C-alpha positions in Angstrom: -32.2 88.7 -56.8 -28.9 89.7 -57.2 -25.5 88.9 -56.3 -24.2 90.5 -52.8 -20.9 91.0 -51.6 -21.1 88.0 -49.4 -21.1 85.4 -52.4 -18.7 87.3 -54.2 -15.3 85.9 -54.5 -12.6 88.7 -53.3 -9.6 89.4 -55.5 -7.8 87.8 -52.4 -9.6 84.9 -52.5 -8.9 84.5 -56.3 -5.4 84.6 -55.5 -5.7 82.2 -52.7 -8.3 80.0 -53.8 -8.7 77.4 -51.5 -10.2 75.0 -53.9 -7.2 75.3 -56.5 -4.6 75.1 -54.0 -6.1 71.9 -52.4 -6.2 70.1 -55.8 -3.5 71.2 -57.4 -1.4 69.7 -53.9 -3.5 66.6 -54.0 -0.9 63.3 -55.2 -4.3 61.3 -56.6 -5.0 64.5 -58.7 -4.1 66.3 -62.1 -5.7 69.6 -62.0 -5.9 69.8 -66.0 -6.9 73.5 -65.8 -9.6 76.3 -64.5 -12.6 77.4 -67.2 -14.1 81.1 -66.2 -17.0 81.2 -67.7 -19.3 84.3 -67.4 -23.0 84.5 -67.2 -25.2 85.1 -70.1 -29.0 86.6 -70.1 -30.8 85.0 -72.5 -31.1 81.3 -71.7 -30.0 80.0 -75.5 -26.5 81.6 -74.2 -26.9 80.0 -70.9 -27.1 76.5 -72.6 -24.4 77.3 -75.5 -21.6 77.9 -72.3 -22.9 75.0 -70.7 -22.2 72.5 -73.7 -19.5 74.9 -74.5 -17.8 73.6 -71.2 -18.5 70.5 -71.3 -17.1 70.0 -74.6 -13.7 71.1 -73.6 -13.6 68.5 -70.5 -14.7 65.9 -72.5 -11.9 66.9 -75.5 -9.6 67.0 -72.6 -10.2 63.4 -71.3 -10.9 64.7 -67.8 -11.4 62.0 -65.6 -13.8 64.4 -63.5 -14.8 68.4 -62.8 -15.5 70.1 -60.1 -17.3 72.9 -60.9 -17.8 76.4 -58.6 -20.8 79.5 -59.0 -19.7 82.4 -57.7 -24.0 83.7 -57.4 -27.0 82.1 -56.8 -30.6 82.6 -58.1 -30.1 82.8 -61.8 -27.1 81.5 -62.1 -27.8 78.3 -61.0 -29.9 77.9 -64.6 -25.8 78.1 -66.1 -24.4 75.8 -62.9 -27.4 73.4 -63.5 -27.1 73.0 -67.0 -23.3 73.1 -67.1 -23.2 70.0 -64.5 -26.2 68.5 -66.5 -23.7 68.6 -69.6 -20.6 66.9 -68.5 -22.6 64.6 -66.6 -24.3 63.7 -70.1 -20.7 62.9 -71.3 -20.2 60.4 -68.3 -17.8 62.8 -66.7 -18.3 62.5 -62.7 -19.3 66.4 -61.7 -19.4 67.8 -57.8 -20.9 71.2 -58.1 -20.3 73.6 -55.6 -22.6 76.5 -54.6 -24.0 78.7 -52.0 -27.3 77.2 -51.7 -28.5 78.5 -47.6 -31.8 78.4 -46.9 -33.8 78.4 -50.2 -32.6 75.0 -49.9 -33.3 74.2 -53.5 -32.2 75.3 -57.0 -34.1 77.1 -59.7 -33.7 74.1 -61.8 -32.1 71.2 -61.2 -31.4 67.8 -62.9 -30.1 64.4 -62.5 -26.5 65.2 -62.2 -26.6 67.4 -59.3 -26.5 64.2 -56.8 -23.8 65.8 -55.0 -23.5 69.5 -54.3 -21.5 71.4 -52.0 -23.1 74.4 -50.1 -20.8 76.6 -49.2 -23.2 79.2 -47.2 -22.0 80.2 -43.9 -24.4 82.3 -42.2 -26.2 80.7 -39.4 -29.7 82.1 -41.3 -28.7 80.5 -44.4 -29.0 84.3 -46.3 -26.9 86.1 -47.9 -25.5 88.8 -45.8 -23.7 92.3 -46.0 -20.2 90.8 -45.0 -17.9 91.0 -48.1 -16.6 87.1 -48.8 -18.8 85.5 -46.0 -20.3 82.9 -48.3 -16.9 81.6 -50.1 -15.2 78.1 -50.3 -13.2 77.7 -47.4 -10.7 74.5 -47.5 -12.9 72.3 -45.4 -15.2 72.8 -48.7 -12.8 72.5 -50.9 -12.1 69.0 -49.0 -15.3 68.1 -49.2 -16.0 68.4 -53.3 -12.4 66.6 -53.4 -13.4 63.7 -51.8 -17.0 63.5 -53.1 -15.2 63.4 -56.8 -12.9 61.1 -55.8 -15.6 58.6 -54.9 -17.6 59.2 -58.4 -14.6 58.8 -60.0 -13.9 55.6 -58.3 -17.2 54.6 -58.7 -17.4 55.0 -62.2 -14.0 53.0 -62.5 -16.0 50.1 -61.1 
């Protein structure tokens, strides 16, 4: 199971990322940074990467995190672990991923309660259309709204 063209973000998408644009312009949030992490091959390295990202968010005293994965299948192991590590540090976290027809993740945990699926194909599958299954402004708005709700709930 590999990552195909419809779930790959193009360079142009990175330059015009709807999530970054939305969060940066939102008056209720303070965009502290963007962390880009690869997908290691070994499970030990996958776990290490998740802990490092969560430790960074904790050290920055982030009030919340939106994590997005450019890929699926094996990449969901890293995604799930990173969400769990962030959640264990009592930081509200929202995930964004291609889920589609598979309907479930390879692995899951209790912190994966808010995931925005950015599948766009009617069949819910990977397609050969470059960038078809990427984050849109609507997906970004959903993720930010979910994060604000989680942050508000955490503050109560």
